[in-house]
C-alpha positions as CSV (number, residue, x, y, z in Angstrom):
1,M,164.3,-156.5,1.6
2,E,164.3,-155.4,-2.0
3,K,164.3,-159.1,-3.2
4,Y,161.4,-159.9,-0.9
5,L,159.3,-157.0,-2.2
6,S,160.1,-157.9,-5.8
7,F,159.2,-161.5,-5.0
8,L,155.7,-160.4,-3.8
9,L,155.3,-157.9,-6.6
10,A,156.0,-160.6,-9.2
11,I,153.3,-162.9,-7.7
12,S,150.6,-160.1,-7.8
13,I,151.6,-159.2,-11.4
14,L,151.4,-162.8,-12.5
15,S,147.8,-163.2,-11.3
16,G,146.8,-160.7,-14.0
17,C,149.5,-161.5,-16.5
18,S,148.8,-165.2,-16.8
19,A,145.5,-164.4,-18.3
20,A,147.2,-162.4,-21.1
21,A,150.2,-164.7,-21.6
22,Q,150.0,-168.3,-22.5
23,E,147.3,-171.0,-22.1
24,D,147.1,-173.7,-19.5
25,P,145.0,-176.4,-17.7
26,A,144.3,-176.6,-13.9
27,K,142.0,-177.8,-11.0
28,G,141.4,-177.5,-7.3
29,S,140.2,-176.8,-3.7
30,K,138.2,-174.0,-2.0
31,A,137.9,-170.3,-2.8
32,D,139.7,-169.6,0.5
33,G,142.9,-170.8,-1.1
34,A,143.3,-174.1,0.8
35,V,145.7,-176.5,-0.8
36,K,145.9,-180.3,-0.3
37,A,149.0,-182.3,-1.1
38,S,149.2,-186.1,-1.8
39,E,151.6,-188.5,-3.4
40,E,149.5,-190.2,-6.1
41,P,149.1,-188.2,-9.3
42,K,147.2,-189.9,-12.2
43,I,147.1,-187.7,-15.3
44,P,148.0,-189.6,-18.5
45,N,149.2,-187.7,-21.5
46,K,151.4,-188.4,-24.5
47,Y,155.0,-187.0,-24.5
48,V,155.8,-184.5,-27.2
49,P,159.5,-183.6,-27.7
50,N,160.3,-179.9,-27.3
51,P,161.4,-178.2,-30.5
52,Q,164.2,-176.2,-28.9
53,V,165.7,-178.7,-26.5
54,T,167.2,-182.2,-26.9
55,D,164.9,-184.9,-25.5
56,D,166.1,-185.9,-22.0
57,S,163.7,-188.8,-21.5
58,T,166.5,-191.4,-21.7
59,L,168.6,-189.7,-19.0
60,K,168.0,-191.7,-15.8
61,K,171.1,-191.2,-13.7
62,A,173.8,-188.6,-13.1
63,G,176.4,-188.6,-15.9
64,D,174.0,-189.9,-18.6
65,T,174.4,-188.0,-21.9
66,V,172.3,-187.8,-25.0
67,T,173.0,-186.0,-28.3
68,D,170.7,-185.1,-31.3
69,R,170.5,-182.4,-33.9
70,K,169.6,-179.8,-31.3
71,G,172.6,-180.4,-29.1
72,E,174.0,-182.4,-26.2
73,L,172.5,-182.9,-22.7
74,T,174.2,-184.3,-19.7
75,L,172.2,-185.1,-16.6
76,K,173.9,-183.8,-13.4
77,A,171.1,-184.8,-10.9
78,I,167.5,-186.0,-10.8
79,K,165.0,-185.6,-8.0
80,K,161.7,-187.5,-8.0
81,V,159.1,-185.1,-6.5
82,N,155.6,-186.6,-7.2
83,K,153.7,-183.9,-5.4
84,H,150.0,-183.5,-6.2
85,F,147.9,-180.4,-5.3
86,T,144.3,-179.5,-5.7
87,L,143.2,-175.9,-6.2
88,E,139.5,-175.4,-6.8
89,G,138.9,-177.2,-10.1
90,I,142.6,-177.7,-10.9
91,Q,144.8,-180.8,-10.3
92,Y,148.4,-179.8,-10.4
93,T,151.3,-182.3,-10.3
94,I,155.1,-181.7,-10.1
95,N,156.6,-185.0,-11.2
96,D,160.4,-184.5,-11.1
97,I,163.2,-182.0,-11.3
98,K,166.3,-182.5,-13.4
99,L,169.6,-180.6,-13.2
100,I,171.0,-180.6,-16.7
101,H,174.1,-179.2,-18.6
102,Y,173.3,-178.3,-22.2
103,V,175.5,-177.6,-25.2
104,P,173.1,-176.4,-27.9
105,D,173.9,-177.0,-31.5
106,Y,175.2,-173.9,-33.3
107,S,171.9,-173.7,-35.2
108,M,170.0,-173.2,-31.9
109,I,172.3,-170.5,-30.4
110,D,170.1,-167.6,-31.6
111,F,167.1,-169.0,-29.8
112,F,168.8,-169.0,-26.5
113,H,170.3,-165.5,-26.7
114,P,167.4,-163.8,-24.9
115,Y,168.1,-166.2,-22.0
116,T,171.9,-166.4,-21.9
117,H,174.9,-165.4,-24.0
118,E,176.8,-168.5,-23.0
119,E,177.3,-171.2,-25.7
120,E,176.7,-173.9,-23.1
121,F,174.9,-173.6,-19.8
122,D,173.2,-175.4,-16.8
123,F,169.5,-175.4,-16.3
124,V,166.7,-176.7,-14.0
125,K,163.9,-178.6,-15.7
126,M,160.6,-179.5,-14.0
127,G,158.1,-182.0,-15.3
128,I,154.5,-180.8,-14.7
129,E,151.0,-181.9,-15.3
130,I,147.8,-179.9,-15.0
131,E,144.2,-180.9,-15.4
132,N,141.0,-178.8,-15.1
133,T,138.3,-181.3,-14.0
134,S,135.7,-178.6,-13.4
135,K,133.2,-176.9,-15.8
136,E,134.9,-173.5,-15.4
137,N,137.8,-171.8,-17.2
138,Y,140.8,-170.7,-15.1
139,H,144.1,-168.9,-15.4
140,F,147.0,-170.5,-13.7
141,A,150.9,-170.5,-13.7
142,P,152.3,-173.7,-12.3
143,V,155.7,-172.0,-11.7
144,A,155.4,-168.3,-11.3
145,L,158.7,-167.9,-9.4
146,M,161.6,-170.2,-8.7
147,K,164.2,-169.6,-5.9
148,V,167.6,-171.4,-5.9
149,N,169.4,-171.8,-2.6
150,G,167.2,-169.1,-1.1
151,S,168.3,-166.3,-3.4
152,I,168.4,-166.7,-7.2
153,H,164.9,-165.7,-8.6
154,K,163.5,-166.9,-11.9
155,T,160.0,-166.0,-13.1
156,W,157.7,-167.6,-15.6
157,E,159.1,-165.2,-18.2
158,D,162.5,-166.9,-17.9
159,D,161.1,-170.3,-19.0
160,F,162.7,-171.3,-22.3
161,Y,160.7,-174.5,-22.9
162,L,157.6,-172.4,-23.9
163,E,155.2,-175.3,-23.7
164,E,152.2,-173.0,-22.9
165,L,151.7,-174.3,-19.4
166,N,151.0,-170.8,-18.1
167,G,147.7,-169.0,-18.7
168,E,144.2,-170.1,-19.6
169,I,143.1,-173.6,-19.0
170,A,139.7,-174.5,-20.3
171,A,137.1,-176.7,-18.6
172,G,138.1,-180.3,-19.0
173,Q,141.5,-179.4,-20.5
174,M,144.6,-181.3,-19.6
175,K,148.3,-180.2,-20.0
176,K,151.5,-182.0,-19.6
177,G,155.0,-180.6,-20.2
178,S,158.1,-179.0,-18.8
179,V,159.5,-175.7,-17.7
180,G,163.2,-174.9,-17.8
181,F,165.2,-172.1,-16.2
182,I,168.9,-171.4,-16.8
183,V,171.0,-171.0,-13.7
184,D,174.6,-169.9,-13.2
185,E,175.8,-172.9,-11.2
186,L,174.4,-176.3,-10.4
187,D,177.3,-177.8,-8.5
188,G,176.3,-176.0,-5.3
189,L,172.6,-176.2,-5.7
190,S,171.0,-177.7,-2.6
191,E,167.4,-176.4,-2.6
192,I,164.8,-175.2,-5.0
193,E,161.7,-173.3,-3.9
194,I,158.7,-173.2,-6.3
195,L,155.8,-170.7,-6.0
196,S,152.9,-171.0,-8.4
197,G,150.6,-168.1,-9.4
198,D,147.2,-167.5,-7.9
199,L,144.4,-169.5,-9.4
200,V,142.2,-166.9,-11.2
201,G,138.7,-167.5,-12.6
202,A,137.2,-166.3,-15.8
203,D,135.7,-163.4,-13.8
204,K,139.3,-162.3,-13.0
205,K,138.8,-163.0,-9.3
206,K,141.2,-165.0,-7.2
207,K,139.9,-168.5,-6.5
208,A,142.9,-170.1,-4.7
209,S,146.2,-169.0,-3.3
210,P,149.6,-170.0,-4.7
211,V,151.2,-173.4,-4.1
212,R,154.6,-173.1,-2.4
213,L,156.9,-176.1,-2.4
214,T,160.5,-176.3,-1.2
215,I,162.5,-179.3,-2.6
216,P,165.9,-180.3,-1.2
217,I,168.1,-181.6,-4.0
218,N,170.8,-183.5,-2.0
């Protein structure tokens, strides 16, 4: 019961916090919160490597490994999601989910200390695209909460990719990037649940309800 209440509290807090946190793009459906899902996202954008995390773009199948000056990544699993949602003036796409083991270079250890004290760890990475096709500014968090196997909660504050996907998204703005959440154990991971934040207008009023998506991994 306590987890459920904290889950709901985090959602309501996020609706206000996303305006004060980072900046993002988004688009959508009707003010009643209706959400439409389809399978054909089309939002082009240039890939920019993350400054903290080794580039995983070459990792295509389980067991693939890549090493650079930031550390070593090993892909444990990949799930193509390709889900597209419309919320008012926001187009929101979840492209894929990767389960990754990371051994950061020693020079990167201090950066990860606020997230974990382990020298190597597993994490869940999600590829996300957001576009605001309207003439209005919004605030939106594509992943406000993440649930693993129905219990482990991660919030937008636990995202270590820090690519500014949360927060304000101006009229006509487009964003593409990743969020990453450290988890204790990937081997038994069977399901991930994603809950976005409310879509909030420049007037601070709710324009659309959160997107909820459950993704089986196996």
